[in-house]
C-alpha positions in Angstrom: -2.3 11.7 3.4 1.2 10.5 3.2 3.3 10.5 6.4 6.6 9.2 4.9 8.9 11.1 2.6 12.1 9.8 1.0 13.8 9.7 4.5 11.2 9.0 7.2 8.6 11.4 8.6 9.6 15.1 8.8 7.8 18.3 9.4 7.7 21.5 11.5 7.3 20.5 15.2 3.8 21.0 16.4 0.9 19.2 18.2 0.1 17.2 15.1 3.6 15.8 14.9 3.5 14.8 18.6 0.3 13.0 18.0 1.9 11.2 15.0 4.9 10.3 17.2 2.7 8.6 19.7 0.9 6.7 17.0 4.2 5.6 15.4 5.3 4.2 18.7 2.1 2.4 19.2 2.1 0.9 15.7 5.8 0.0 15.7 5.5 -1.6 19.2 2.5 -3.7 18.1 4.7 -5.4 15.5 8.3 -5.0 16.7 8.3 -6.0 20.3 11.8 -4.9 21.3 12.8 -1.4 20.2 15.6 1.1 20.8 15.1 4.8 20.6 17.5 7.7 20.1 17.4 11.3 19.2 19.4 14.2 17.8 19.9 17.5 19.7 16.9 19.5 18.7 15.0 21.2 21.4 11.8 19.4 20.5 13.6 16.0 20.7 12.8 15.3 24.3 9.0 15.8 23.8 9.1 13.8 20.6 11.1 11.0 22.2 8.7 10.7 25.2 5.7 10.6 22.7 7.2 7.7 20.8 8.2 5.9 23.9 4.7 6.4 25.4 3.3 4.7 22.3 5.8 1.8 22.4 5.1 1.2 26.1 1.3 1.5 25.6 1.6 -1.3 23.0 3.3 -3.6 25.6 6.7 -3.5 23.8 10.1 -3.5 25.4 11.7 0.0 24.9 15.3 1.1 25.5 16.3 4.8 25.5 19.8 5.4 24.0 19.6 9.2 24.6 21.3 11.7 22.2 23.1 9.7 19.5 23.7 10.0 15.8 21.4 8.2 13.4 24.2 5.8 12.2 24.9 5.0 15.9 21.3 4.2 16.5 21.2 2.1 13.3 24.3 0.2 14.4 23.0 -0.8 17.8 19.6 -1.7 16.3 21.2 -5.1 15.5 20.4 -6.0 19.1 16.7 -5.2 18.7 13.8 -5.9 16.4 13.7 -2.2 15.3 15.2 1.2 16.0 13.6 4.7 16.0 15.6 7.9 15.7 14.0 11.2 16.5 15.5 13.6 14.0 14.8 15.9 11.1 18.3 15.3 9.7 19.5 18.4 7.7 16.3 20.4 8.1 16.2 23.6 10.1 15.9 23.4 13.9 12.1 24.1 14.0 11.6 20.7 12.2 11.6 17.3 13.7 10.8 13.8 12.5 11.2 10.1 12.8 13.4 7.5 11.1 12.8 3.8 11.4 15.5 1.1 11.1 15.8 -2.7 10.7 18.4 -4.7 12.6 20.8 -4.6 9.7 20.8 -0.8 9.8 18.6 -0.3 6.7 15.7 2.0 6.7 12.2 0.6 6.7 11.4 -0.5 3.2 8.5 1.1 1.2 6.4 -2.0 2.1 7.1 -1.6 5.8 6.4 2.1 5.6 3.1 1.5 3.8 1.9 -1.1 6.3 2.9 1.2 9.2 1.2 4.2 7.6 -2.0 2.3 7.0 -2.0 1.2 10.6 -1.4 4.7 11.9 -4.0 6.3 9.7 -6.6 3.7 10.7 -6.2 4.4 14.4 -2.6 3.7 15.3 -2.7 0.3 16.9 -4.1 -1.3 20.1 -2.9 -0.7 23.6 -1.9 -3.7 25.7 -3.6 -4.9 28.8 -2.5 -2.8 31.9 -1.0 -5.9 33.4 1.5 -6.3 30.5 2.8 -2.7 30.4 6.5 -2.3 31.0 8.8 0.6 31.8 11.4 2.1 29.5 15.1 1.6 30.5 18.2 3.4 29.5 20.5 1.9 26.9 24.1 2.8 27.8 27.2 2.6 25.7 25.8 3.0 22.2 28.5 5.6 21.2 31.3 3.5 22.6 30.1 0.4 20.7 29.8 2.3 17.4 33.3 3.8 17.9 34.9 0.4 18.6 33.2 -1.1 15.5 34.5 1.6 13.2 37.9 1.8 14.7 38.5 -1.8 14.0 38.6 -1.0 10.3 41.3 1.8 10.6 44.8 2.3 11.8 45.1 4.2 15.1 48.2 6.3 14.3 46.9 8.8 11.8 48.7 11.7 13.5 47.0 14.3 11.3 45.2 17.6 12.1 41.5 17.5 11.5 38.8 20.1 12.1 35.3 18.8 12.9 32.2 21.0 12.6 29.2 19.0 14.0 26.8 22.0 13.8 25.9 21.4 17.5 24.1 18.2 16.3 24.3 14.6 17.2 27.8 14.1 15.9 29.2 16.6 18.4 30.5 13.9 20.8 31.1 10.8 18.6 33.1 12.2 15.7 35.8 14.0 17.8 36.1 10.9 20.1 36.5 8.5 17.2 39.1 10.7 15.4 41.1 11.2 18.6 41.1 7.4 19.2 42.5 7.1 15.7 45.4 9.4 16.6 44.1 12.7 15.0 44.8 16.1 16.4 41.1 17.3 16.5 40.0 20.9 16.4 36.3 21.2 17.3 33.9 23.6 15.9 30.2 23.7 17.0 30.5 20.5 18.9 28.3 21.5 21.9 25.0 19.5 21.4 22.7 22.4 22.2 20.0 22.0 19.6 20.4 25.6 18.5 22.3 25.3 15.3 24.9 28.1 14.9 25.0 27.6 11.1 22.7 26.2 8.4 22.7 22.6 9.5 22.9 21.1 6.0 26.6 20.5 5.2 26.8 22.6 2.0 29.6 25.0 1.1 27.5 28.2 1.9 27.0 26.9 5.5 30.6 26.0 6.2 32.4 29.4 6.0 33.8 29.0 9.5 35.1 25.5 8.8 36.8 26.6 5.6 38.5 29.5 7.4 39.6 27.3 10.3 41.1 24.6 8.0 43.1 27.4 6.3 44.1 29.2 9.5 45.2 25.9 11.2 46.7 24.4 8.1 44.7 21.3 8.8 44.7 18.2 6.5 40.9 18.1 6.3 37.7 19.7 7.6 34.8 17.5 8.4 31.1 18.6 8.6 28.0 16.8 9.7 24.3 17.6 9.5 21.9 17.4 12.5 21.9 13.7 13.0 25.4 13.0 11.4 24.2 10.5 8.8 25.8 12.9 6.4 29.5 13.9 6.1 31.0 16.4 3.8 34.6 17.7 3.8 37.0 20.6 3.0 40.4 19.7 1.6 43.8 21.0 2.8 43.5 24.0 0.6 40.2 25.0 2.2 38.1 24.0 -0.8 34.7 22.4 -0.2 34.6 19.0 -1.9 31.4 18.6 -3.9 29.2 15.5 -3.4 30.0 14.1 -6.8 33.8 14.3 -6.2 33.4 12.9 -2.7 31.4 10.0 -4.1 34.3 9.1 -6.5 37.0 9.6 -3.8 35.2 7.4 -1.2 34.5 4.7 -3.8 38.2 4.5 -4.7 39.2 4.6 -1.0 37.1 1.5 -0.1 38.2 -0.1 -3.4 34.6 -0.6 -4.5 33.8 -2.7 -7.5 30.0 -2.8 -7.2 28.5 0.6 -6.3 25.0 1.9 -5.9 24.2 5.6 -6.3 21.3 7.8 -7.3 19.9 9.2 -10.6 21.3 12.6 -10.0 25.0 11.6 -9.5 27.5 12.8 -12.1 27.9 10.9 -15.3 31.6 10.6 -14.5 30.7 7.9 -12.0 29.8 5.6 -15.0 33.3 6.1 -16.4 35.1 4.8 -13.3 35.1 1.2 -14.5 32.8 0.1 -11.7 29.5 -1.8 -11.8 27.2 1.1 -11.1 23.5 0.7 -10.2 21.3 3.8 -9.9 18.2 4.3 -7.8 15.7 6.9 -7.1 17.0 9.9 -5.0 17.0 9.1 -1.3 19.4 7.2 0.9 16.7 4.6 1.8 16.5 3.6 -1.9 20.3 3.2 -2.1 20.3 1.2 1.1 17.5 -1.1 -0.1 19.4 -1.7 -3.4 22.7 -2.3 -1.5 21.0 -5.1 0.5 21.0 -7.1 -2.8 24.8 -6.8 -3.0 27.5 -4.2 -3.4 30.6 -2.7 -1.8 29.6 0.9 -1.3 26.7 3.2 -1.9 26.0 6.9 -1.6 24.2 10.0 -2.7 25.8 13.3 -3.4 24.0 15.1 -0.5 26.6 13.5 1.8 25.0 10.2 2.7 27.6 7.4 2.4 26.8 3.8 3.1 29.4 1.2 4.0 27.8 -2.3 4.1 30.7 -3.6 6.3 29.3 -1.5 9.2 25.5 -1.3 8.4 23.1 -0.3 5.6 22.5 3.1 7.2 24.4 6.2 5.8 27.2 6.6 8.3 28.8 10.1 8.5 30.9 8.9 11.4 32.5 6.0 9.4 32.9 8.4 6.4 34.8 10.8 8.7 37.3 8.1 9.5 37.7 7.2 5.8 38.4 10.8 4.8 40.7 11.4 7.7 42.7 8.3 6.9 43.1 9.5 3.3 44.2 12.9 4.4 46.8 11.4 6.7 48.3 9.4 3.9 48.4 12.0 1.1 47.2 15.6 0.3 43.5 15.5 -0.1 43.7 18.3 -2.6 45.6 16.0 -4.9 42.8 13.4 -4.8 40.2 16.1 -5.5 42.1 17.5 -8.5 42.5 14.0 -10.0 38.7 13.5 -10.3 37.4 14.7 -13.7 34.6 17.2 -13.3 31.8 17.9 -15.7 29.9 21.2 -15.2 27.0 20.4 -13.0 24.4 22.8 -11.6 21.9 22.1 -8.8 19.2 24.4 -7.5 15.7 24.6 -6.0 12.4 26.4 -6.6 9.2 26.6 -4.5 7.0 23.7 -5.5 3.7 25.5 -5.2 1.6 25.6 -8.3 3.8 23.1 -10.2 2.0 20.4 -12.0 4.6 17.7 -12.9 2.5 16.3 -15.8 2.3 19.8 -17.3 6.0 20.3 -16.8 6.8 16.9 -18.5 4.9 18.0 -21.6 6.7 21.4 -21.7 10.1 19.8 -21.2 9.6 17.7 -24.4 10.2 20.9 -26.3 13.9 20.5 -25.3 14.0 17.4 -27.6 15.7 14.9 -25.3 17.1 11.5 -26.6 15.2 9.7 -23.8 13.1 10.3 -20.7 13.1 8.5 -17.4 10.2 9.2 -15.1 11.2 6.7 -12.3 11.8 9.6 -9.9 10.7 13.0 -11.2 11.7 13.6 -14.8 15.2 12.8 -16.1 16.0 13.8 -19.7 19.1 12.5 -21.4 20.8 14.4 -24.2 23.8 13.6 -26.4 25.9 15.9 -24.3 24.4 15.9 -20.9 21.2 15.4 -18.8 18.5 17.2 -16.8 16.6 16.0 -13.8 13.6 17.7 -12.3 11.9 16.2 -9.2 9.9 17.2 -6.1 12.0 17.0 -3.0 11.1 14.1 -0.6 11.9 16.2 2.5 11.0 19.8 1.7 8.3 21.7 -0.3 10.7 22.3 -3.2 11.3 21.3 -6.8 15.0 20.2 -7.3 16.7 20.9 -10.6 20.0 19.2 -11.7 21.7 19.8 -15.0 25.1 18.3 -16.1 26.8 18.6 -19.5 30.2 18.3 -21.2 30.5 22.1 -21.2 29.5 24.8 -18.8 27.4 26.8 -21.3 25.4 23.7 -22.1 24.8 22.8 -18.5 23.6 26.4 -17.9 21.4 26.3 -20.9 19.7 23.1 -19.8 19.2 24.5 -16.3 17.9 27.9 -17.4 15.5 26.3 -19.9 14.0 24.2 -17.2 13.8 27.1 -14.8 12.0 29.2 -17.4 9.5 26.5 -18.0 8.9 26.1 -14.3 8.3 29.9 -13.9 5.9 29.8 -16.8 3.8 27.2 -15.0 3.9 29.1 -11.7 2.9 32.4 -13.4 0.0 30.7 -15.2 -1.1 29.3 -11.8 -1.1 32.7 -10.2 -3.1 34.2 -13.1 -5.7 31.4 -12.9 -6.3 32.2 -9.2 
């Protein structure tokens, strides 16, 4: 049994998850004796938070409750503690919840930390402290204000530009509008009531941002900003109302912060390697990018919308990223920056992961005659004119497919060939049952 995926613990809310939450609190508190806890807006967040806090207090640890705050905000204030715990399922639907764990520098718990914690949880979850040593939890006030002040110090406060913010009624609902107003923006708010009932698909992808795109056009705004449930992600719409893809955003943000040494993931566009930067690639998952950035680097990110700025912390910070993109939009037409980024045809998609044997798939994919194969994270096949990546999702029961090539027909061919092979395996599995 594995509790941790590529970004913490995450599953549909139920009694088992509540039980795990208590055990996480007990195990974390046994090792990290001073912990801050926050949560996103999900309706199950209060129950989850109390379960974690109960575990922390039962261990005898000091616990501070920061309330509803974004994941990057929680990560930022963790510098005052031994560890931080955010109750969130990030971009997953509202029926999900989960737990993310952070170190004082804002980085996610490493694989080694997760393994030790998981072993402790699965073997019983830790030991309760003597009743005489039990403490009470206390509120932690001012987390949002501290995060805003830290970010604002890096930016001018006279942007004077119109910005639309769609927080999806998640944890970014308060902080992003407040920060952008402090920087001088005229902010139009969409879905910024932290209700926990997400009015759109909470993942900030183009298909979920129809209202944001329309509002940017109608209001003639310079930029539209979108967050996921815990606001560690930020994606944007340019002044023409066009959704900016993650690969283009990665290039734009790297240029904006004048990065020279960047970390990104295996599935980022091959254009990134042509930017003249020192690029290091990791397995997919912002925690892997964060861990690599701790060894050095100016900027890191993955194309899902997770952007890491080491100057603030090693946690993906959608709030900081919002300030970066708003500053760019105030200085020049964002559409011009988008059009200046060369784009290779790239196709991303998902299929149900049931009945998929990755070893069998790897053997079948060899028929495509790749130049080389990298199985560090899933199966990445490199060709003379492009590449193909197939991997199980670390957060959902899906197989993710990414294909990029110098021409659109070739990218489609790589994607379709992979999809056909996956379907063959699934159909064979159905027949065998």
